[in-house]
N, C-alpha and C positions, 0 to 999 in steps of 0.2 A: 798733299801728292807731290813727293820730291819731284820737279823736272829735270831731266835726263839730259835731251838734245833739244834745240830747236833752230830749224834751217826753214828757208825759202816757206814763211808762215806756219809753218807745221811746229805742232810741239810735241813731246815725248816725255810719256810720264810712266813711273814705275812704281807702283806700292809698295812696300815692305813686306808686309805679312799678308796677301790677298789669297783668294782663294786659286785653287788646281783648274787648268794647266798653268804652268809658267807664263806668262804672258804682259805685256806692255800695253799703255792708251798711247794712243795717236789723233792728236787734234786739227783740226782743219778750219779755221773761222767757228761756224754753231755746229759742225759736224763733227764726229770721232767717232772711233773703232778701238778694238780690240785686237790684238793680233799675238797668237801663240806664237811664242819663242821656239819653241823646237822644230816647226816647220812653216813656218811663217805665211801663215794662213789667218783670214778675219773671222774671230768668231761672235764677233757682235759687231753691227754697227756699218759705216760705209764710208769710204771719203772717192770724191774724186779719183778718174781712171791715173793722172798724172801724178798728183797727189802720193797716190796709192804706190807707186811705182816707187816714188822715192822713198817713200816710207820702207816698203820691203826689200830695196837696195840697202837703205841703211842698215836694216837687220841683219843682212847677212855679215 
């Protein structure tokens, strides 16, 4: 899975031909979340509040 961005210990990955809806994967330590690109909501998983805010700001 290609690394798209890395900041404050958060890694953002995106698969090339992954399932719908369009999304990216965010990892922070052992935690991960899948975030819908179109409306910036978590589809699956969870991140701490502070890291989630950073990820959502990055996605806009």
